N, C-alpha and C positions, 0 to 999 in steps of 0.2 A: 174638649172643647179646642179646637184645633185655629190657627190663623193663617191660613196661607199666606199670605202680603203682609206687608203694611209698611205705611210710610210715614215721616216724623210728624205731621200732621197728625197722626191717629194718634198723638203723645195726649193726656189729661187724665182729667179723674170721674171713673165709671164708678155705677150703680150696679153693684148683684144681689137681685132677688132671689130668696129661698125660700120654697113652700109657698102657702094662698093662705088664705081665711086667715084670722087672729095668731096663729100658726108663722108666718110670715116674717121671715128675716131680712134688713138692709143688709150686706156692707159695701164698703167701699173700697176703690183699687185705684191704687196710680199706678198708670201703663209711660215708662221712657222708651220709645225706642228710638233704638241705638243705629243713627248713619253716619258711614266714614265714604267721600266721596270716593270713585278709584283713583286709585294712585300705584303709578308706576315704581316698583323697589329695584328692579334693575330690567331696563330698558331695551329699545333693540341697538344693535350696532351697526355699523358698514359690513356687508359679509362680499371677499374677494373672492369671483370665483368665473371658470373658463366655461365658456360657451361649450353645452353636450353635458358638462357635470353637475349636482344638483346643490342645493343650497339650503339654507335654513335659516329663518329669522323667529330668534328664540327672545322669549323678556316673560318677566314675573310681577300680576299685578292682587294690588288687598283691593277689598272694599266693600261695604256691608251696606246694605246686601252685597250680594257677589255680583260684578259686573258682567254686561253681556259683550260678549267680545267682537266686532269685526275687524277686517283686516280688509283695506288697500292695498292696489300693489298698481302703478302708472296712472292713479285717480278713477282704478273700475274694482265695485265691493267684488272682490274676488268668495267662491265656492268650491267645496270639494268637488274633485274630479279626479280620476283613477289617474289619469295621460299627465297632466298638466300643476295641479296644488293639493297637499293637504291639507286641514289644522286640524289642529288635537290641546285639549286644553283639559287638567287634572285638575285633582281637588285642593293643591297648592297653590292655585293661581299660578303657573310657569303653562304658558302658552304659545306654540306655533306653528307658522307659516312653513310647508316643506314644500320648494319648487323641486318635481321630480327631473326636469332639464332643463337648467337657463341653456333659452337661445339668444343670438345676437340682438334681438329685440327687447329683450327686458335689461342688457347691460344699461346703465347708468339709472332707470328707474328706479326710484320712491316709494318704501316700501309703509306706511302706515297702519300702526295697531289703533280701533281707540276703544276704548273700554269707556262704558256709561250706565248706568244706574237712576235712582229716581235721583239722588243725591248730589249724583252731575255726572260728568264725564272729561274723561284724561287722554292724552293723545301723545303714540313714541313712534319714530319713522326715522328712519335709517335706507341706504341707495344700497342697489348692488353694484359694485363697482367692479373692475377687468381686471380679473390677475392673470398670471403669468403662465403658465404649464410647464410641468420642469421634466419634462421627457428625456432620461437615458440615450444617447446616440449609438444608433445600432453598432454591432461591435464586426466587424466584416468577420467571415468565414477563415478566410485564410491568417488573420489575428491571433488564431486563438492558440494554434500550429505550435506546440515546443518543438525548441530548434536542439539538435544535440550537439557539442564540439566535439568534437575528438581532436585530440593531441599529445 
């Protein structure tokens, strides 16, 4: 027998009956359901980005049972879409929201990661901040010529 889902309120002493009639045996078993509310071991951090570039928010969350993760960007719940958002979560509790291409309307928006379970809820938040593009200036073709001085 396996238990798919349990709650802290399921903790207690249970009687187990084996056999029937005069061959029946009863045992008692104490069950403690362990539950730890979700907690962010590593929270989200503000991301500095340039419009047209990608951005990724990353966090590390723990909890028993494993928390359900929901992402919100600009107050709207995020779903995975090929052209805008990718959401990932691994077995270590690392969760990510990847913005494929940041638009100008994304700058300044608040990103929230909500981790929830029957044991409770935790929220981590950070903002998408404007970054600066460090582009090397183009070197004119004439500047690349080598001059030979004869003397």
